[in-house]
N, C-alpha and C positions, 0 to 999 in steps of 0.2 A: 422333865417338863420345863420349858423356858418360862421365866416370869416376865410379864409385860407391864411396863409403867410408862408414863409420859417421858420421864427423864431417860429411861433406858432406850426407848424407841428413838428419841431425838438424838441421843448419843450414837446409836447404831447407824442412823441415816448420815450423820456427819462423817463417821468413819468410812462408810460406803462411798460418800461423795469425794473423799480424799483418795479414792482408788484402791482401798483395801477391801476388795469385793469378797474374797474368800472368807475373811474373818466374820463378815456380817450377813452374807447372802442367805445362809441357812436360817439365821435368827429372823430376818425380815420376811422370808417366805413363810415361816411358821406363824409369825405375827399376822401376816396378811390373811392366813386361813383360820385365825382364831376368832372367837366371838368378841373378845375385848377390842379388836381392831376398830369396830364401829365407833364406840364411845371415845377411844383415845384419839383417833384421827379427827373426828368431829371437834373434840375439845381443843386440840392443838390448833387446828385451822381457824376456829372461831376466835382465837387469841391473836390473830394476825402475826404469825411467827416469822422468823428470819427467812428471807427469800430462798436460801439454800435448802430449807426443809420442805418448802411448799410443793415442789415438783414431785418428790417421792411420796409425800403424804397424799397428794391428789391421785397419784398413780395407784396407791394401795386402796384408796377409797373407791376409785373407778373399778378396780378388780373386785372389791366387796360387792358393789352394786351389781356388777355383771354376773358374778357367780353365786352370791349368797343372798341377794335380796329376796329371791323366791322362797328361801328357807326360813325367813323371818316369821314370827308368830303374828297373827292379824293385829294384836294389840300393840306390837312394836312398830308397825309400818308407818302410821301417821307422823309420829315424832321424828323418826329417822328420815322420812321423806321431806318433812319441813326443814330439818337441819341441813340436809344435802342441798335443797333448793337455795337456801340462804348462802351457803358456801359457793355454789355455782354462780349466783348473782354477784357475789363479792369478787371472785377471782376471774370471772369471764371478761370483766371490763379492763383488766390489766393489759397493757400493750405488749404482752408476751405471747407469741403465737402458740407455743407448746402448751402453755397453761390454758389458753382459751380452748384449744382442741380437746384437752382432757375434760374441761367443763362441758363442751358441746356433747361429747360422748356420754358423760354422766347424765346430762339432761335427757338425751334421747333414750337411754336405758330406762330411766325412771318413767318417762312418758309411755314407753311401750309396755313395761311391766305393770303399770297401773291403768292401762288402756281398757276402756269399756265403751259400749255404744253411746253412753252419756258423756264421754270425754269430749272436751272442747277441741276445736281445731288447733293445730300447732301455732298458727298465726295469732289466734286469740290468747292462747296460754302465754306466749312470749310477750304479747302486747300488755297483758296484765302485770307482768313483772319488769318489763324493760321499755324504755322510750327509744325507739329506733328511728325516729323521724329525722334526726340530725345526720346530715351526710358525712360519711367517712368517720363516724364516731365508733368507739369500741362496741357500743350496743348494736349498731348496724352490722358491724363485722360478725358479731356473735350470731345475729339473726341469719345472715347469709351462709355462715358456716353450718348452722343447724339445717337450713333448707337444703344445702348441698349434700350433707352427710346422711340425712334421715332415710332417703330411698334405698341406698346401698345397705345401711345397717339393718333395715327392715327385711330386705329380700336376700341379701348375700351373706350377712354375718351370722354364721351358724353357731358362734359362741353364745349368742343370746339364747337363754334356756326357756324357749317358748315352744309348745307343741306345734308341729308343722300345720296341723289343722287350724289352730288358733292364729298362727302367723298369717295363714291365708285369709282368715276372716278379718283380721286387722287391716291387711293390705287392701282387701276389697272395700272395707268400710272407709278407709282414708281415700281410696280412689273415687268412691261414689260421692263422698261429702266434702272433700277438701281439695282435690287435685286441680279442678278448673279454677277455683278461687286462688290457689297458689300461683298457677300459671298466669292468670290475669294480673295478680299482684306484681309478678316479675316483669310483665310487659309494661305495666304502669311505671314501675321503678326505672325501666330502661328509658322511657320517654322523658322522665323528669330529672334523672341524675346525670350530670355532665362528666363526672370523674371517671377516667378510663379504668382505674384500678377497681372501682366498684362495678363498672360495666363487665369487667372480666369475671367477677364473682357471680353476677347476674346470669351471664351466659353459661357458666359452669353449672349453676343451680338449675337453669332452664333445661339444659341437656339431661341432667340427672332425672328430673321429673318427666321429661319426655320418654326416657328409657323406661321409667317406672310405668308410665301410661301404656307404652308399647307392649309390655309383658302381659297385660290383662285386658286390653281394650277391645270392645266389640266393633263390628264394622259400622253400625249405626252411630256409636259414640265418636268413632274416628271421623266420619263424614261431618258430624256436628262440629267437631273441633276444627276441621279444615275450614269450614265456613266462618267460624269465629276468628281464625288466625289471619284471614285475608285482610282484616281491618288493622292489624298491628304493624307498627313500623319496625318491629324486630326483624321483619323480612324486607319491607319496602324501604329502599334507600340505605340499608345497613351496610352491605358489602361495598357499595360505591363510596360511602362516607368514611369508612374506617381506613386510617393510614398506618396504624400500629399493626405490624405483622403478627404479633402474638395474639392480639385481640381479634384480628382477622381469622386466625387459626381456630379460636374458640367459637367465633360466629359460624364458621364453616362446619365445625363439629355439631353445633346445635341444629343448624339447618339440615345437615345430613341425617341427624337423628329424627328430625321432624319428617323428612322424606320417607324414612323407614316406617312411619305410621300410616302412610297412604294405603288404603285397602287395595287388595289385588284386583278387585272388580273394576275400580276406577282406573288403575294403571293399564289394564288391558283394553280400555276403550280409546279410540283415536282422538276423541274430543279433548280440548283443554279445559276440563271442568273437574271440580269446582273452581271458582275464580282464583283461589290461592295459587293454583298451578300456572295460570296465565301470569300472575304477579311474579311467581318464582322464575319462570323463563325470561320474562322481561328484565328482571334484576340480573339474571345470568348474562343476557345479551349485553347489558351495560358494562359488564366486566371484561368483555372480549378485548377491547383496546388495551386495557391494563395488562391482561395476560400476554398479549403479543409483545407489548413493550418489555414486560418482565423476561420473556424468553429471549428477546434480542439482547437485553442487558444482563442476562444470566442472574436474575434476582431469585435465588434458589427457594427461599421460604415462600415467597408470593406465588411462584410457579407451582410449588407443592400444594399450597392451600387451594388455589383455584382449580387445578387439574383434579384434585381429590373431590371437590364439589361437583365439577362437570361429570365425572365418572359415576358418582353416587346417584345424581339426578338422572343421568343418562341410562344407567342400568335399571333403575326403578321404573322409568317411563319409556322403556325401550320400544314397546308396542306403538306408543304415540309417535316416537321419533321415526319409526319405520313407516307408519301409515299416514301421518299428518304432514302435508306439504309445508305447513307453517313452520315446521321445525327443521327444515332443510338447512338453514344457516347454522343451527347447532351442530349438525352432523359434519358439514363442510369445515367448520372451524375446528372441530375435534380432530378431523382428519389432517388438517393443516398443522395442528399442534403435534400430532403423532409423528408427522414427517419432519418436524423441525429438529435440527441437530441438538439443540439445548434442552429438549424434553427427554433426553437419554436417561436421566436419573429417575424419571417417573414411569419407566417402562412397565413396571408391575401393575400400576394403577391403570395405565392405558390399555394394557393387555386384558385386564378384567372386563373392561367395557366392550372391546371388540369380540372377545370370546362370547360374552353374553348376547351380543347382537347376532353373531353367526348362529349360535345355538337356537335363538328365537326364530330366525328365518328358517332354519332346518325343521323345527317343530311345526311351523306354519305350513311347510311343504307346498309352497306356491311358486311354481316355475316362473311366472310373470314377475313376481317380486324379486326372485333371484336375478333375473335378467336386468331388472331396474337398477340393481346395485352392482352390476358387473364392472362399471367404470370405477366405482368406489373401491371395489375389491382389488382391481389392478393397482390403484394408487396405494392401497394397503400393503400389497406385496412389495411395491417399490420402497415403502417405508420400512418394511421388515428387512429388506436387503440392506438398506442404508444403516439400520441399527445393528445389523449383524457383522458389519465390516470392522476389522480390527485395526488398531494403530500400527503403522508401518514399523516403527522402532520395536514395538513389543513383539510383532510377528517375527522380525528378523533375529531377535535375541532369544526367542523361545527355546528352551532346552539348553541354552548356553550360559546365560546369567541367572543365578538363583534369585537375585533381587527382583527380577521381572515377575515372579510368580503371583504375588499379591495383586499387582495391578491387572494382571491377566484375569484372575479370578473374578474381579469386579466386572470386567467386560463380558466374561463368559455367562454370568447370570442373566444379563440382558439378552444375550443371544439365545439362551434356552427359552426365554419368554417369547421371543419372536418365533421360535420353532413351535411353541405351543399354539400360537395363533395359526400357523400353517396347518398344524394337525387338525384344528377345528375347521378351517377354511376348506380343506380338501374333502370334508364330509358333505359339502353342498356344491362343490365344483369338481368336475372330472380332473383327476390328477394330471392327465396329459395336458390339459389347458394351462395348469399352473406351471408345469415343466416347460411348456412352450413359451409362456411369458418370461420365465427365468432364462430360457434359451435366447429370447430376444434381447434381454439385458446383457447376456454374455456376448452376443454378436456385436452389440454396440460398444461395450466397455472392455471386452477381453480378447476376443479372437483377432481383431485387426492388428494389435501390437503385442499383446502378451507382456506388457510392462508390469512394473510393481503394483500400480493401482489396479490393473486388470486382474492380476493374480489375487489381490485382496477381494475383488468382486467375485471371482471364481470360487474362492474359499467360502465366502458368505452364502453364495448360492448352494454350494454343497451342503453346508450346515442346514439350510432350510429344506433341501431335498430330503435329507434324512428324516425330516418330520412328516413327509407324505408317502414314504415307501410302504408303510403298513396298509394304507388305503389302495395303493397300486395293486398290492397282493390281494386284498379283500375283494376289490372290484374287478380283478382280473383284467386290468387296463393294459392291453397289449401295446397300444400306441404309446402309452406312458413308459412301458418297459423299453420299447424301441428308442425313444428319446433319451432315456436314462443310459442305455448301453452306448449310445452315440457320445454322450458327455464323458463317460468313463473311458471309452475307446480313444477319444480325443486326448484325454489326459495321459493314457498309457503310451500313446504315440509320441508325446512331446516331453515326458518327464525326464528322459535322459539327455535330451538336447537343450532344454530350457533350464537355466540355473534356478530360477524361482520355483519351478515345478517340484524341485527336490527340497524346498524349504521345509524345515522340521514341522512347522505348524500345518502347512498345507498337506504334507504327506499324512500327518496324524488325522486331519479332517477327512481325507479320502478314505483311510482305513476305517474311521469311525462310521462314515456313511455306509460303507460296505457291510460293516458289522451289524448296524442297526436295521437289518432286514433286507438290505440289498443282496446279501449272500443268497437269499432264497430265490432271487430272480436270475442269478448268473449261472446259466447252464450251457452257454454257447461254446461249442468246441473250438471255435475260432478265438474266443476271448479268454478262455480258461488258461491256456499255456502262458500267454503274456501276463495275465493277472497273477498267476502263481510266481512267475519270475519277479514281478514287481513286489509281491509280498515277501519273497525271500530276501530281496534287497532291504525291505523294511525290517525284517527280523534281524539282519546283520547291522542295523543302524546303530550309531553311537549314543543316541538319546533314548533313555530307557522308556519314556512314555510313548515314543514312536514304536519301539519294540513291542510294548504291551498291546497297542492297537493293532499292529501287524499280526501278532500271534493270535489275537482274538479273531481277526478277519480270516486267518488261516483255519482256525477251528471251525468257524461257521460255514465257510465255503466247503470245507471237507465234509461237514455234516450234510450239506445239500447235494453234494456231488460225489457220493461214495464210490461209484463205479470208476470215476476218474482217479480217485485216491488209490483204489486197488490196482488200477492199470499202471500207476506210477509208484507203487508201494516201495520198491527198493530205494527210489530217489528220496522219498519222504522218510523212510527209516534211517537213511544215511544222514538226513538233516537232524533227526532226533538224536542220533549217536554223537554228532559233532557239536551241537549247539546247546550244551547243558548249562552254559553260563548266562543264557538269554533271560531277560525279564519275562515273567509269566511263561516260563518254560512249559508249565503244565498244560497251557493251551495247545501246544504242539502235540503233546500226548493225546489230549482230548480229541483233536481233529482226526488223528489216525485211529485211535482206540474206538471212536464211534463207528468208523467204517468197518473195522475188524470185528467188532462185537455186534454187528447189525443182523447177523444170521448164524445159525448153527454151522452151516458150511464154511463161512468165512472164519468163524472161530476155530474150527478144526484145522483150517489151512494156514492161518496166519498168527493165531494167539501165541503159539510157542516161539515164533520168529520175533515177535515184538518183545515178549518177556525175556528172551535170550540176551537182548541188548542190555537190559537192566541187570541180568544175572552176571554177564561179563564184567560190567562196571563194578558190581558188588564184590566179585572175586578179587579184582585188582585193588579196590578200595580197602577191603578187609586186610589184605597183605600189607598195604602201605600204612594203614592205621596201626596194625600190630607193631610194626617197626617203630613208628613215631611214638607209640605209648612207652616204648623202652628208651628212646633217645631224645624225644622233644616234647615231653608232657607240657601242656599249657601254651604251645606255640601257635602262631597264626596258621601255619601250614596244617597242623593237626585239626584246628577248628574248621578250616576250609574243607578238608577231606571228610570230616564228620557231616558237614552241611551237604556235601555231594551224596554221601551214603544215605542220608535222610531223604534227599530229593528223589533218589532212585526208588526207595521204598514207597514214597508218596505216589510215584508214577504207577507202580504195581497196584497200589490201592485204588487209584482212579480207574485203571483198566478193568479191575474186577467189579468196581461199582457200576460199570456200564453193561455188564452181563445180565441178561434177564434172569430173575429168580424163577426157576422152572423145575418142578419136582417130577415131571413126567418121564417115562422111560425113553422117550425120543431124545431127551437132553442128557441122558446118562453119560454118553461119551464125553460131553463138554464138562460135566461135573467131575468126572475122573481126571480129565486133563487139568482142571483147576487145582485139584488136590495134589496131583503129581508134581506140578510146578512148585507148589508151596513146600512139598516134602523135599524137593531138590534144593530149595532155597533155605530150608530150616536151619542148617548149620550156620549160615550167615546171619539169619534172623536171631538165632540163639547167641551168636557172638555180639550182635548189636545190643541185645538185652543185657547180657551178663558182663560185658566188658565196657560198653559205651554208655548205656542208659543210666548206669549207676551215678555218673556225674553229669550227663547231658540228657535230662528227662524227656526232651522233645523227641529224641530217637524212639523212646518207648511208645510215645503217642502215635508215631508214624507206623511202627510195627503193629500196634494194636489196631489201627485203622485198616491196614492190609489184612490182618487176621480176621477182623470183623466182616469185611466184604467177602473173604474166602469162606467163612462159616456160612454166611447168608446165601451164598450161591452153590456151595457144595452139599449142604444138608447132611444126610446120614452117610454120604460117601467119605466124609472126613473120618478117618479111622480112630477107634478108641485109643489105640496105641499112640498115634501121633498126638491126639488131644491130651493124653496123659503127659507126654513129653513137654507140650506147650505149657500146661498148667504147672508142672514141676519147675520149669525154668522161670516162669513168672513169679511163682511163690518164693523161689530162692532169692530172687531180686527183691521182692517185697519185704522179706524178712530183714534185709539189710537196710533198705531205704523205702520210706512210705510213698512210692510212686503210684499215684492214683490210677494210672492206666492199667495197672495189674488187676485192680478190682473190676474195671470196666470189661475186661475179657470175660470174667465170670458172668457179669451182667448180660452181655451179648449171648453167651453160651446158653443161658437160661431161656432166652427168647427163641433160640433156634432149635436146640436139642431137647426141649422139655417133652416133646411127644414121642420120643424114641426110647424104649425101655433100656436099651444097651448102654445109654449114657448116664442113667439115673444115679448109680453109685458114685460115678466120677463127679457129677455135679454136686452131689451131697458132700463128698469129701472136700471138694474145692471150696464150697460154702463154709464148712466148719473151719478149715484152715485159714481162710481169708478173714473170717470173723475173729478168730483167736489172735491172729497177727495184728489186726486193726485195733483190738482192745488194748494191745501192748503199746500201739502208737498213740492211743488216746488215754493217757493216764489221768487226766484231769479235765474239768469242764472247759477251762480256757482253751484247750486244744481244739475245740469245735471252731472257735473264731480264728485261732492261730493257723489252722490248716483247713481252710474252707473247701479246698479241692478234695481232700481226703474225706471230709464230712459228706460232701455232695456225692461222691462215688460210693461211699459206704451205704448211704440211705437210698441211692439210685439202685444199687444191687438188691437191697431189701424190697424195693418197689417191684423190680422185675421178678424176683423169686416169689414175692407175694402174689403177683398177678398170674404168673405162668406155672410155677411149681409150689403152690402154697403148702402142700403136704410136706415137702422137704424142709420148708421153713418151720412149720409147726412141730415137726418131730426133732428139730435141732436141739442139741444140748445147750446151745448159746442163746436160746429164746429168752430166758429170764434176764440175762445180761443185756440183750437187745432192748427189752422193755424198760430196763433201768436207764440205759443210755438215751432212750427215746424221751423219758421224763426229764433227764438232764438237759436235753437239747431244745426243749420248748423255750421260745424266746430268742432263738438264734437271730442275729442281726444281719449277717451276710446274705445279700439278696438271693444270689444263685443257689447257695447251699440251703437257705430257708425254704425256697420253693420246693426243692426235691425232698427236704425233710418232711414238710407238711403233706406232701403227696404220699409219703410213706405212712404218716400217722393216719391219714384218711383211709388208706388201704387196710391198716390195722383194724379200724372200726368197721369197715365194710366186711371184713372176714367174719365178723360176729353176727352179721345179718343173714337172712335166708339167701339163697343163691343170687349173686349179683352179676350183671353183665361185665363188670370190670375184670372178672377172672376167666381165664381160658379153659379151666377144667373145674369140675365139681369138687367141692371140699366135703369129704365124708363127715357125717354128723359127729362121730366119735372124736374127731380132731377138733371140731368146733367146741364140743363140750369141754374137752381138756383145756383148750385155749381160754375158754370162758373162766375156768377156775383160776388159771394163772394170772389173767389180766384184771379180774374184778377188783383186787385191792388197789390197783393203780388208777382206776377210773376217777375217783374223787380228786386225786392229785393231778391227773391230766386235765380235768375240768377246771380246777382252780388255776393251774399254770397257763392254760390257754386264755382264760379271761385276763390273767395278769399280763400276758403278752400283748393283748389288745390295749390294756390300760397304759402300758409303757410306750405304745406307739410302734406298729410294725415298720420294718425297714422301707417298704414302699407300698403303694396301693394294691399291687398284685399279691404281695405276701399277705396283706390283710384279707384279700379274697380267699386265699388258701386256708388261712386260719378259720375264717367263717365256714368254709366247706367242711373242715374238721369238726367244728362244733355242731353243725347241722347233722353230719353223719353220726356223731356221738349221741345226739338227742334222739335218734331213731333206733338205738339199740334197745331191744325189747325187755331185757332183764334188769335194766337200771331204772331208778326213779329220777328221771331228768327234772321233773317239776321241783323236787326237793333240792337237787344239785344247783339248779338255776337260782332258786330263792336264796340259797346259801351264799353263792358267789356275789350276788347283787348286794347282800348285806355286808359281806367282807370288804367290798370296795368303798370308795368315798361316797358319802350320802348326798352330795350336791350334784351328782352326775345326771340322774333322771328324776323327773317328778314322780310322786307316788302313783298317779294315774298311769304314767308310762310303764313303771315297774309292774303294776297290776295287770295291764293289758298284755305285756310281754309274757309274764308267767302263765296267764290264762291261755295264751295262744302258742305255747311252747312246742307244739307239734306241727304248727303251720310253717312250712319252710320259707315261704315268701315273706310272711310277717317277721319271722325270726331274722331273716337276712336284713330286713329294713332296720330292725332294732339293733342288730350287731353293728351296722354302719353308724347309727346314731350314737351308740354307746362308745365306740372307738373315738369318734370325732370329739365328743364331749370330754372323754378322759384325757386325750392329748391336749385339748385346750386347757383343762384344769391343771395339768402338769406344768404348763408353761406360764401360769399366773405367778404373780409375786411383785 
């Protein structure tokens, strides 16, 4: 037990300040959590110590007030409160911001912890202890810091240990009694204080209190506040008079927050009432010349501030803007801003406004209104085209110079925003009208010359067209389809003659447009041959990103035109055979596999033909790899051959993944075919597992994936003899190296073969062997974190066996060891492994309940009874460690949810006394986590899942906060 004295504490802080954190951190944390810290901190701080001690002492005192003030005896509170207030007064007026902020927080904590309905307002309390009338004085800064900080601390700071119900009551009381006074005070201060730095703090405080008001204000209160605000110069003349861009930014934020308070009923009326709205728009109109000037001169900060304001007000008052002719100048100016080349950087804010406007017009469903804005929308499309155009140099160097990539990404973000506008616009305008308008732009800027600028316009239009294809399909807009086919045909006719047509970026954009839905529209026999010819050129392209887009377009067009694929199958199979080095090669496989697997007939006719390509490749590759393993171990050639070996197995896996899972007799021939192919390939797969996967684990994952899809499509046609060979091979490898894919095979087997009796012994034997080998690979607790993949697959297998074949699991000789390992793994920090582990733990507890939907089969009562005897001694330890895991802080929020689910499942086990277990763990943990009333309520409601979930969240949050103090 550490001894604490003034001398030792001061000495520890000085050592800490010298950078020797390890030597003193533990001591100072213990001191912070001790009862002696109150008296020692207060005593040292009252003696006006050396400045080097003050920061840490205030920090410790702040921590004491935050975490331990509620635990003080009633008799101790008045003296400690008085001492703390005196310390706050003394140190808050020092011109050191860090010190002042600590004093601000301590003051707020004390104010909230001692708050009652009789408590005076924050302004009155501060006025009693400080004179803040002098401009720019430390007292005034302290006041504004308190006003700025209090709303967030009250509503957002979950570290403050106040019941949620009491927190709501305090917030409501402050809103009812203090809020308007505070806002009026801030408005008065704005009018009387000339200093920009103080105005900055006034605006920040004003915004915070507006946000606080917004969270709980009624419509009646909002209207009352609107009327009050029309008198204040915080709006009138503010934006026009501010020249400081930082101050302008804060004014815009405050006004935007104010706009957020305007009730929906007011916003949806066309009139400019109450008066503050007329004032607001008048003030905005006054800023238009400044905004135009800023755009012309590229004054970035001012552009951002003003466009942000226009967008916020515009979105909130969108009904007024659409329906009130007085606001036409607002809309026209906003459209002008949108089309201005220097508003490029604000595209996301501008996009939000236009999308809101389009959605509102769509909801209003007024054809006259849509026609009224047709010219506006044409100009909007023009602006979208303008903002979608790429820089010439960037376009020409795309895919050639790696340095270009970052600059391109910045442009592509804006282009995607323009596409979003088009996606919305096409919901209220027929797609063919938009394509017709884009076609008009192409006729003017592209078709006459097809020069560099023209091709940039063409590419921009293609980018926007990809945003409206979905609606062409949904609305079955045949005129739109016709226009689109004409544009694609125009491109296909010229791409070999026009050098710019073959530009990397333009080709990529065309493929992208085809991929994003256009593939569903292309079924013209006239267009398909030339289109596939163009795609083949793209697949052979030297730039990998163009290859990727081309292979994707190939896949999707094959998917929509399966008869065409089958008609030209030999040509496509030849493509697959020759182009194994292409980026996204799997898209080629997908395109053809989708067609082949589309029916039982096509499967029987072509499945073997497709698989034989990969079989031939694997035979050659096996021979080459065997030779290289003898002569060139570790060489690049060997690595490349293994990569190709892997790729071919991945292709087989994808083909099988596309086959429908069908157990009917009609599909028997297909299931036999799938197994026969696997059996023929087994010697090569076995070679891959036993000779390659030992040092290249990725190969095992590919083989497992192919095996998984074969199991899931073959069902009980997969022979017991072949399954025995598969298990033996995987187990042999697993004994040598802990390759987690080996466990996954057993996991998948359980989900597929659990309902067939002939596999039961084999599944049981595989489970026992895998468990025993895994126990050897996990000799100590640290192994859980050191090999999270192994941990994840082990517990993943237990989840599957638990849900699908619980009897095999419960009669296993490894069960006792599994439960012991389960206890050791609680508290696991690796996110992926932790999720799977806690899923297993929940299954463990669910197996003890009456029949649960989580299980595919009934668990006989005799097995439940036996399991109850084995697990009962573990239950108190599981409970204690689960709560300990919450106290330590789970790896992420999802893991916390998994732990909570485990605790709730455990609480519902009928044969345990959860009331006692919960009481015990709450006593074991730190006592300043929950208030006595919170503990009592939780224990009394321990069978209410909803309330328990709420208390678990509160408990975790408080524990994590407590562990971070010091």
